N, C-alpha and C positions, 0 to 999 in steps of 0.2 A: 792399365798402367802397372808399373812395377815400383815398389819401394825397396831400394837397395840400401840396407843398413850395414854399417861397418863399425865395429866396436874395437877399440885399441887399447893395449897396455903400452904406452909410450915410455921410452927410457926415462928414468928419474933425473938424468943429467940435463934433459931438455929444458931450456928456459921458456918463460911465457912468450917472449918474442919469437923464439923458434917454433913454438906450437902455433902461435898466430899466423906466422908465415906459411907453415905447412897447410893449415886449414884454409887460408886464402888461396893457396895454389889449387886446392881441391875445388873450392867454390868457383874459381876462374874457368874450370873446365866447361861450365855452362855456356860461356861465350864462344867456345871453339868446337864443341861436340854437339851435333844435332840431336834432337830428341830428349834433351834434359829439360824438364819442366821446372825443377826447384832443387836447391841444395841448402841444407841446414847442417850446422855443426856446433859442438860445444862439449862441455863436461857433463858427466852424469850427475843429476840432481836428485835422484831417487833416495828417499829416506830409508829404504828397506834394507840396504846393506848387502844386496845380493848380486853385486856387480862382478864378482870373481876376479877383481883386479882390472877389469876393463872400464876405466874411468873416463875415457874420452871417446868421442865417436862422431859420425856424420851419417846423414841419410840423403840420398839422391832419389828424386821422383823422375822416372822415365815415362814417356808417353806410351811405350809398348815394350814387350819383350825383345823385339828386334832392335829397338834403340839401345836397350841395355847391352845386348850382345855386340853391337857396333862399338859401343863405348869400351867394352872390355878389351878389345883389340886395338883401339885407337892409339896412335903413337904418343899423344899428349897424356892420355891416361896411363899408359905403360910407364912413361917417365915419372909421373907423379906417384904411381903405385910402387915403383922401385924406391922412391924417397920415403914413402910410408912404411914399407918393409924395413928399410935401414934405420928408421926412427923408433921402430917398435922393439920392446924388450923381447928378445928371442926370435926376432925376424917374423916369419910367418906364424909362428906359434903365439905371437903377441897380437894376433888379429882374429876376429870372429866376423864372418860375413853371413847375412841372413836376408834373403829377398822374399818379399811378399807380393802376391797379386792384389791389386786394389780394384 
C-alpha cells in the first residue's frame, strides 16, 4: 500500500466554504478512481509549530503503487490537481507531496 500525503499552503483569501468544497472534491475521487482505499483531510493540529506554513493537507491510501500511478494521470485527478495548484499560495511551491510505502 501507498500513503500519498499532500501538505498545502492555501491562499489566505480562501473562505472556509471554499476549503471545504476543495477537500470534498478530493475525497470524491475515491468514488471514481479504482484502487483508492481511503481519503482523509483537514488542518494541521500539531502543537509543535513545525508546519513551515503548510497548515492544510490530505492523505490518500492506495492499494498499490500501480493504483497510485494510475491516479496521478486519471483525468478526474488532473482536474482536481489543477484546482489545488490554483488554490495554493505560490502554485506548485505551495504544495509538498510525500509518499510512503505501508
